[in-house]
N, C-alpha and C positions, 0 to 999 in steps of 0.2 A: 338192293337188297328186294323192294318196290316191283321193280321188271321181274327180280329172278324168281318172287311169289308168281308174279301175273303167268309166266311162260310155263308153269307150273300147271297150273286153275286152267291153264287153255290148256294143258296136256294131261290132262286130265276129263276135260269136258267132252273135250275129239274121243278119246279112247272112249268112252260114255257114249258119244253119237257111232261110234261104229261098231259098239256092240247091239247098240241098236235097230239100227240101216242091217245090221246081219238075222239077229229076230227076225228084224219082220220082210227081210225076202226085200229090200229096200235097195238092187245094187245099184241103182245109178246114184246113193249118195252112195253108199259105200267107198264107190268110185276116188267121189269126187274128193273126202276125205281120208282113203287111203294116198292117195296124190296129194295132200297137204300135211299129211305125215311123215313121208317121204322127202318133199322138201325143203322141210323144217331140219329134218337130221340132217341133209347136206349142207343147209346157213348154216347148219352149229359150226359144222367141221370145219368148213371154208372158215368160217371167223375162225377159227381155236388157230389154226393152219396161221394164214395174215395176222395173227394177234402176237405170234412172235416175234414177228418182222420191224413191224409198227408200218410196213410202205403199203397200207392202203389206200388207192385209189377209188376216182366217184366211182366208177363202173364196179369194184367190188363188193364197195360199199353198199350202193343199190343189189346189185347179185344176194348178198346176206338180207339183206331189208324184207330185200322180194319176199326168199324161201324161210325170213322164219317168220314174223309181225304182219307183214301181207300176204304170206298165203293161206293162214289162219282165219284174217278175216273175209278174205275172198272166198274158201270154201263154206260158210256159212251163209253167204251174200248166194256162192253157187247153188247151196243144198237147200234154200229157203225156195228160190226159184226153181231148182228144178223137184220138189215136193208140190208146187201147183201144177206147172208143165212140162209135156215131153219135148215143148221148142230149144232146140241146142242150142240155137243163135240167141234166143233171153237168158240160158242157164250160162253160156258166154262171156255175155257185155254185160251180167252182171257180177260173172267172175273179177273179169278187167275191171270194176265199178268199187267191188275190195277190196282187189290189190293195190291201187288207187290210195283210197281212202287207207287201208295197212300203212302204203308210205307216209302219206302226207301224218299220219296217227306217230311213227317211230319218228319223222324227223321233231315230231315238235317235242317231243320226249328229248327230243337230244338237246333243245334248245332250251328247256330248264335248265342242264346243266352247268347254264352261263348265269344264269341268273334273268330271261327273258322276264319271266312272270313270281313272283312273288308264293312260291308253293310251299312254302316250313319245310324245306329240306336243305338238306348241307349243299354246296356248289360242290362242282368238282366231281363228283361218285366217278364219273366215267373215268377218268382222267386218273381216280386213283386204282383203276379199275381197268388201265392202257386197251381204255375201247377208245378206236379211230372213227370217231361221230362226223359231219358233214363240216360243221363247223372250224372243227381243226384239221379235216384234211384240203379245205380251200386253202384254210390259214397256211397250214405247209407250201401247198403251192406255188402261193404269192411270195413265199420269205424269198429269203438270202437263199444261198448252200449252207451260209457258219450258221446264221439265223435259226435253219432247218435242221442242222446237226446238237444244238443247242439247246434245242426245243426234245426234240425225238432225245432226245439227253436227263432233261428233268423228270419226263414221263418212265423212261426205263430205271433212272437210278432215287430217282429224288419225287415219285409219285407219291408219297404218304406221309411229305410232309410242307404244312398248309400255306408256310411263302412258295412252294414253291410250285406248285398246284397255281398258289395265285397270280405266279408269274402269268402261267403258262395259258390263267384263263383273259387275264389283261393282251397276252396275246394275239390271242381270238381277237377280242372283243374289239383292239386298234386296228388290226387287220380286215375290217367289214366279211368278213366271217358272217356274223349274226345275217348279219344282210344277204345275205348270198343264201343260206337258209334258211332266212324266213321266205324268201322271193321263192326260191322251190316250193317249200312245200307249199302257197297260196297255187302254185300250178296246177300241182294236185291237187288239188279243191276245184280248179276251175274247171281241171279235165273231166274228173265225176262230179260236176254240174253236168258237163255238154252232151259228158250219156243218159244220164237221167233225162233230160232233159227232149232222150230221143222219144220216149214214152213221151202217153198222153195225161196229162196232169190228175189226179187220183190221190185219198187221204194216206197210200201208200209211200206214192212219191214223192209224197211232199214229207213225209215220217223219215225218209233216208234223205230228205234234205235238212234238215236239224240232226242227220245223223253226220254229217258233213261238215256242218257249221261246227258242232261238239266237238268237234275232230280236231279243229286249227284252232278253235277260241277257248280251248278248255283249258282251265287256271291249274291244272293239276291230274 
């Protein structure tokens, strides 16, 4: 539910940004935000298509979150750069930076579903909604064929039963899925810092570094 609210708020802010850019004839900003709207729509359609079959691989997972969560944050970073410079190289770099922290943000959100932090909300929400997140995708890829069939059956047919959801969570925890997902998140964090350090030190860069740390270390 919280994810859905965040998406709705993001969509609203993006639409308002489009209107402001149009009224002020800021066409580069308009282009950046329009691309984000298109990417988010495509990502939503891709997720809906794949969710029916529960056959998402890592590549598809990343395609979805790049188009949805990451495209919104990437457009915000690119628009911020475009508001102060016409240097397309800098704008592209900030877009790529935003994409990386957007991916890291979503991965962190996926980890919450398995109780990696005490966030004060029920576990297994993604499982109940039949969402294939990175910890589960990794666990299924490492499972035997029979075990994989069993877990997918639980998600498809028993995703509202607490004991069955707990079984899926335990399966992921025991498979190394959490550790693998954390490593992926920290790699995106490392890549984001590397991109920032191409720029000279400044209060703006320091603020963005704090943003990266918040994204990966947040508790809710």
